[in-house]
C-alpha positions in Angstrom: 120.0 43.6 301.0 116.2 43.9 301.1 114.2 43.3 304.1 112.8 40.1 302.6 116.3 38.9 302.0 117.3 39.5 305.6 114.3 37.5 306.9 114.9 34.8 304.5 118.4 34.5 305.7 117.2 34.8 309.4 114.5 32.1 308.9 117.0 30.0 307.0 119.4 30.4 310.1 116.6 29.2 312.4 115.7 26.3 310.5 119.5 25.2 310.6 119.8 25.8 314.1 116.6 23.7 314.8 118.1 20.9 312.7 121.3 21.1 314.5 119.7 20.7 317.8 117.4 17.9 316.5 120.6 16.0 315.1 122.4 16.6 318.4 119.7 15.0 320.3 119.4 12.3 318.2 123.3 11.6 318.1 123.3 11.8 321.9 120.4 9.3 322.3 121.5 5.7 322.7 118.1 4.6 323.5 118.5 3.2 327.1 118.7 6.8 328.9 115.7 8.4 326.9 113.6 10.1 329.5 110.6 10.1 327.0 108.8 13.1 326.2 108.5 16.1 328.8 105.2 17.1 329.8 103.9 20.7 329.2 102.9 22.9 332.0 99.4 23.9 332.6 97.5 25.3 329.4 100.6 24.9 327.2 100.0 22.7 324.1 102.2 22.0 321.1 100.1 24.3 319.0 100.4 27.1 321.4 104.2 26.9 321.7 104.5 26.5 317.7 102.4 29.8 317.4 104.6 31.7 319.7 107.9 30.4 318.0 106.2 31.4 314.5 105.4 34.9 315.9 109.1 35.3 317.2 110.2 34.0 313.9 108.5 36.8 312.1 109.9 39.3 314.4 113.4 38.1 313.5 114.3 36.6 316.9 116.3 33.7 315.5 118.9 36.0 314.2 119.3 37.4 317.8 119.6 33.9 319.0 122.5 33.4 316.5 124.2 36.8 317.4 123.8 35.8 321.3 125.3 32.4 320.5 128.1 33.9 318.6 129.0 36.2 321.8 127.5 39.3 320.7 126.0 41.4 323.4 122.5 42.1 323.3 120.3 44.9 324.8 118.0 43.7 327.7 114.9 43.4 325.5 116.7 41.5 322.8 118.3 39.1 325.1 114.9 38.5 326.7 113.3 37.5 323.4 116.4 35.4 322.5 115.9 33.6 325.8 112.2 33.1 325.4 112.8 31.7 322.0 115.4 29.2 323.4 112.9 28.3 326.2 110.0 27.7 323.9 112.0 25.7 321.5 113.4 23.5 324.5 109.8 22.9 325.5 108.8 22.3 321.8 111.5 19.6 321.3 111.4 18.3 324.8 107.5 17.5 324.5 108.4 16.0 321.1 105.9 18.1 319.3 107.9 17.9 316.3 107.2 14.1 315.8 
């Protein structure tokens, strides 16, 4: 498989994962316990988080996240990138940047 094909599959997986997270959040939201959007820490903006997520997407990190979620052991640097991606995605969704 070519590099572009692998990137397309990784990107598709990242999108599928993001949609799954969004749907899971919506399914569990009954409206009464919604804490509202989380505030971002000093200097962070939705745009800066999205920019970092885009950079990690280009580096293929969503495939590392998938591997980590399926139980595969990652090296320390790969695990750090996967964890960073998850943290950024949590912030992005928690602040409702996607709305």
